[in-house]
C-alpha positions as CSV (number, residue, x, y, z in Angstrom):
1,M,-6.2,9.0,-29.5
2,T,-4.1,10.0,-26.4
3,M,-5.8,10.7,-23.1
4,D,-4.2,12.7,-20.3
5,V,-5.1,10.5,-17.4
6,T,-3.4,10.6,-14.0
7,A,-4.5,9.3,-10.7
8,P,-5.8,11.8,-8.2
9,E,-3.0,13.2,-6.1
10,S,-4.9,12.3,-3.0
11,V,-4.4,8.6,-3.6
12,Q,-1.6,7.6,-1.3
13,T,0.9,4.8,-1.7
14,I,0.6,2.1,1.0
15,T,3.5,-0.1,1.8
16,A,2.9,-3.8,2.7
17,E,5.5,-6.4,3.4
18,R,5.9,-7.8,-0.1
19,F,4.5,-5.0,-2.3
20,V,3.1,-1.5,-2.4
21,L,-0.4,-0.4,-3.2
22,R,0.1,2.5,-5.6
23,P,-2.2,4.7,-7.6
24,I,-3.3,3.2,-10.9
25,R,-1.8,4.7,-14.0
26,P,-2.5,4.4,-17.8
27,S,0.5,2.2,-18.3
28,D,-1.2,-0.5,-16.2
29,A,-3.9,-1.0,-18.9
30,G,-1.8,-3.7,-20.8
31,L,-1.4,-6.0,-17.8
32,M,-4.9,-5.3,-16.6
33,T,-6.2,-6.4,-20.0
34,L,-4.0,-9.6,-19.9
35,F,-5.2,-10.6,-16.4
36,A,-8.8,-9.4,-16.5
37,S,-9.3,-11.2,-19.8
38,D,-8.9,-14.5,-17.9
39,K,-12.4,-15.9,-17.5
40,R,-11.6,-17.0,-13.9
41,V,-10.9,-13.4,-12.9
42,A,-13.9,-11.9,-14.7
43,E,-16.3,-14.5,-13.2
44,A,-15.1,-13.7,-9.7
45,T,-16.1,-10.1,-10.0
46,T,-19.4,-8.3,-10.6
47,S,-18.2,-5.8,-13.2
48,I,-15.5,-7.3,-15.5
49,P,-17.1,-8.6,-18.7
50,H,-15.9,-11.8,-20.5
51,P,-14.7,-11.6,-23.1
52,L,-13.1,-8.3,-22.2
53,P,-13.9,-5.8,-24.9
54,P,-11.0,-3.8,-26.6
55,G,-10.3,-0.6,-24.7
56,A,-12.1,-1.7,-21.5
57,A,-9.0,-1.4,-19.3
58,E,-8.1,2.0,-20.7
59,A,-11.7,3.2,-20.1
60,F,-11.6,1.8,-16.5
61,V,-8.4,3.7,-15.8
62,A,-9.9,6.9,-17.2
63,R,-13.0,6.5,-15.1
64,V,-11.3,5.8,-11.8
65,C,-8.8,8.7,-12.4
66,A,-11.6,11.2,-13.1
67,P,-11.8,13.9,-10.5
68,D,-15.5,13.1,-9.6
69,T,-15.0,9.3,-9.2
70,D,-16.4,7.6,-6.1
71,E,-13.9,4.7,-6.5
72,V,-10.3,4.8,-5.5
73,V,-8.1,2.1,-7.0
74,W,-4.7,0.9,-6.1
75,V,-2.4,-1.5,-8.0
76,I,-0.8,-4.3,-6.1
77,D,2.8,-3.7,-7.3
78,A,5.7,-5.9,-6.2
79,S,8.3,-4.6,-8.7
80,D,10.4,-2.9,-5.9
81,F,10.4,-6.3,-4.2
82,G,11.6,-8.4,-7.1
83,G,8.1,-9.3,-8.3
84,G,5.6,-8.3,-10.9
85,E,4.5,-4.7,-11.6
86,L,0.8,-5.6,-11.4
87,L,-0.4,-8.5,-9.4
88,G,-3.9,-7.3,-9.2
89,L,-6.1,-4.4,-8.1
90,I,-7.8,-3.4,-4.9
91,S,-10.3,-0.6,-4.5
92,L,-12.6,1.3,-2.2
93,E,-15.9,2.7,-3.5
94,R,-17.2,5.5,-1.4
95,M,-20.6,5.2,0.1
96,D,-22.3,7.6,2.5
97,R,-21.7,8.2,6.2
98,G,-18.0,7.3,6.3
99,Q,-18.5,3.9,4.6
100,S,-16.9,2.2,1.6
101,E,-17.1,-1.1,-0.2
102,I,-13.9,-3.0,-0.8
103,G,-13.2,-4.9,-4.0
104,Y,-10.1,-6.8,-5.2
105,W,-8.8,-9.3,-7.7
106,V,-5.4,-11.0,-8.1
107,A,-4.1,-12.5,-11.3
108,P,-4.3,-16.3,-11.3
109,A,-0.5,-16.6,-11.6
110,Y,-0.3,-15.1,-8.0
111,W,-3.2,-17.0,-6.5
112,N,-2.7,-18.9,-3.2
113,A,0.3,-16.9,-2.2
114,G,-1.5,-14.6,0.3
115,F,-1.3,-11.4,-1.9
116,A,-5.0,-10.6,-1.6
117,S,-5.0,-11.1,2.1
118,E,-2.0,-8.9,2.5
119,A,-3.5,-6.2,0.3
120,V,-6.8,-6.1,2.2
121,A,-5.0,-6.0,5.5
122,A,-2.7,-3.2,4.4
123,L,-5.6,-1.2,3.0
124,V,-7.7,-1.6,6.0
125,A,-4.8,-0.7,8.4
126,A,-4.0,2.4,6.4
127,N,-7.7,3.4,6.1
128,P,-6.9,6.1,3.5
129,L,-10.5,7.3,3.2
130,A,-11.0,7.5,7.0
131,N,-13.8,5.0,6.9
132,K,-15.9,4.1,9.9
133,T,-17.1,0.9,8.1
134,I,-15.9,-1.1,5.1
135,F,-18.2,-3.6,3.5
136,G,-17.2,-6.4,1.2
137,S,-19.1,-9.2,-0.6
138,V,-17.9,-12.3,-2.4
139,F,-19.6,-14.9,-4.5
140,Q,-20.5,-18.0,-2.5
141,D,-18.7,-20.2,-5.0
142,N,-15.4,-18.4,-4.1
143,P,-14.7,-19.3,-0.4
144,V,-11.1,-18.3,-0.8
145,S,-12.1,-14.7,-1.3
146,A,-14.3,-15.0,1.8
147,R,-11.3,-16.1,3.8
148,V,-9.4,-13.0,2.6
149,L,-12.1,-10.9,4.3
150,T,-12.4,-12.9,7.5
151,N,-8.6,-13.1,7.8
152,A,-8.6,-9.2,7.7
153,G,-11.1,-9.1,10.6
154,F,-14.3,-8.7,8.6
155,D,-17.5,-10.1,10.2
156,Y,-20.1,-12.0,8.3
157,L,-23.2,-9.9,7.8
158,G,-25.5,-12.1,5.7
159,D,-26.4,-13.6,2.3
160,A,-27.5,-11.6,-0.7
161,E,-27.0,-11.8,-4.5
162,A,-25.3,-9.6,-7.1
163,F,-25.3,-9.5,-10.8
164,S,-22.1,-10.8,-12.5
165,V,-21.5,-9.2,-15.9
166,A,-19.2,-12.1,-17.0
167,R,-21.7,-14.7,-16.0
168,N,-24.7,-12.7,-17.2
169,A,-26.5,-13.9,-14.1
170,K,-27.4,-13.1,-10.5
171,V,-25.0,-15.0,-8.2
172,R,-25.5,-15.7,-4.4
173,T,-23.1,-13.7,-2.2
174,W,-21.8,-13.5,1.3
175,T,-21.6,-10.0,2.7
176,Y,-19.1,-8.9,5.3
177,L,-18.3,-5.7,7.3
178,K,-15.3,-4.3,9.1
179,R,-15.6,-1.5,11.6
180,V,-12.5,0.6,11.4
181,D,-11.1,2.3,14.5
């Protein structure tokens, strides 16, 4: 079965120092499957199941490329800079009143190289959805991800919990917000 899936034309490419944030495309599904199948990636998110079912990446691409989606997804793509075509993903999920929630993951091969911090900073600086406020939350057992947000100027808001599909459990979180000028 072939699906005609293209990212919404309104999704702009954002240039960072070492990569671009570009719209997701169907050809990304293979690398997404490879990286999102890693238990460490899945368990750092609320929504990626582990093990990753067949077709999950393709279904995700189709969902976020649908015209009525509330989630805008960019691929962290360093291929024009001599790096990998897909280092990870970063997204903004629209909320009401000019607000969004940011989400991101980076493939383990690229951890501890500052790619997540650079991606979050670039996305916040570009503010492609003209947000007034961007929220983010991270699991409390992932302080590196918390540093990504604080390095981008997010302020700690409080503790909460979220359900992790991969862990099949509620996990304590830290919540952050960034007011965007």
